[in-house]
C-alpha positions as CSV (number, residue, x, y, z in Angstrom):
1,M,0.0,0.0,0.0
2,A,1.4,3.4,-1.0
3,I,1.9,6.3,1.3
4,S,-1.3,7.9,0.1
5,G,-3.2,4.7,0.9
6,V,-1.8,4.6,4.4
7,L,-2.7,8.3,4.9
8,Q,-6.3,7.6,3.7
9,L,-6.6,4.6,5.9
10,A,-5.4,6.7,8.9
11,A,-7.9,9.4,8.0
12,S,-10.8,7.0,7.7
13,T,-9.8,5.3,11.0
14,L,-9.6,8.6,12.8
15,A,-13.0,9.6,11.4
16,F,-14.5,6.3,12.5
17,L,-12.9,6.5,16.0
18,L,-14.2,10.1,16.5
19,A,-17.6,8.8,15.4
20,A,-17.4,6.0,17.8
21,V,-16.6,8.4,20.7
22,G,-19.5,10.6,19.5
23,A,-21.8,7.6,19.5
24,K,-20.8,6.7,23.1
25,Q,-21.2,10.4,24.1
26,W,-24.7,10.3,22.5
27,A,-25.5,7.1,24.3
28,I,-24.5,8.7,27.7
29,S,-26.4,11.9,27.0
30,P,-28.5,12.0,23.8
31,T,-28.8,15.2,21.9
32,L,-29.6,16.0,18.3
33,L,-26.2,17.8,17.8
34,K,-24.3,14.8,19.0
35,M,-26.2,12.5,16.7
36,V,-25.7,14.8,13.7
37,F,-22.0,15.1,14.5
38,T,-21.6,11.4,14.8
39,L,-23.4,10.7,11.5
40,I,-21.2,13.3,9.7
41,L,-18.1,11.6,11.0
42,Y,-19.3,8.1,9.9
43,T,-20.1,9.6,6.5
44,I,-16.7,11.1,6.1
45,G,-15.1,7.8,7.1
46,N,-17.2,5.9,4.6
47,L,-16.4,8.3,1.8
48,I,-12.7,7.8,2.4
49,M,-13.3,4.1,2.5
50,L,-14.9,4.2,-1.0
51,R,-11.7,5.7,-2.4
52,L,-9.6,3.0,-0.6
53,V,-11.9,0.3,-2.0
54,R,-11.4,1.7,-5.5
55,D,-7.7,2.0,-5.2
56,F,-6.7,-1.1,-3.2
57,G,-9.6,-3.5,-3.4
58,M,-12.5,-4.3,-1.1
59,A,-10.7,-7.1,0.8
60,S,-7.6,-5.2,1.6
61,A,-9.3,-1.9,2.5
62,F,-12.0,-3.3,4.7
63,T,-9.8,-5.9,6.4
64,L,-7.1,-3.4,7.4
65,S,-9.8,-0.8,8.5
66,A,-11.5,-3.5,10.6
67,L,-8.3,-4.5,12.3
68,L,-7.3,-0.9,13.1
69,Q,-10.8,-0.1,14.4
70,L,-11.0,-3.2,16.4
71,V,-7.8,-2.4,18.3
72,A,-8.4,1.3,18.6
73,V,-12.1,1.3,19.6
74,N,-11.5,-1.3,22.3
75,A,-8.5,0.7,23.6
76,I,-10.7,3.8,23.8
77,A,-13.6,1.9,25.5
78,I,-11.3,0.5,28.1
79,F,-8.9,3.4,28.8
80,Y,-11.0,6.4,28.1
81,F,-14.5,5.3,29.0
82,S,-13.3,2.9,31.7
83,E,-15.3,0.0,30.4
84,E,-14.5,-3.4,31.7
85,L,-14.5,-6.5,29.6
86,P,-14.8,-10.1,31.0
87,S,-11.9,-12.3,30.2
88,A,-13.9,-14.3,27.6
89,Q,-14.6,-11.1,25.7
90,L,-10.9,-10.0,25.9
91,A,-9.9,-13.4,24.6
92,G,-12.5,-13.0,21.7
93,I,-11.0,-9.6,20.8
94,L,-7.5,-11.1,20.8
95,L,-8.6,-14.0,18.6
96,A,-10.3,-11.6,16.3
97,I,-7.1,-9.5,16.0
98,I,-5.1,-12.6,15.3
99,A,-7.7,-13.8,12.7
100,V,-7.8,-10.5,10.9
101,G,-4.1,-10.2,11.0
102,L,-3.7,-13.6,9.4
103,I,-6.2,-12.8,6.7
104,T,-4.4,-9.5,6.0
105,L,-0.8,-10.4,6.4
106,A,-0.6,-14.0,5.3
107,P,0.9,-14.5,1.9
108,S,-1.6,-15.8,-0.7
109,K,-0.9,-18.9,-2.7
């Protein structure tokens, strides 16, 4: 993936992470402004993803995005929002990271 792809992936991930934080803030204290802000951020992230899909393919773009979001969203939930996950859920997240990593990074035949 070229530098421009990495930057686009970072931008979409940032948009999705900010949207996830907005969604959590809306869940804590719902307001129309929070909902609109969250929807705008999700839209921006998806528009960037459309370009990534066109340039790098659906499998690569969505798999890398999913892996980055999986790690980052859980880190934000645990460290910023002080959410606690049972060990079974933590194990599931770890297995998901490993699975997506294998799908993304394993050489194809």
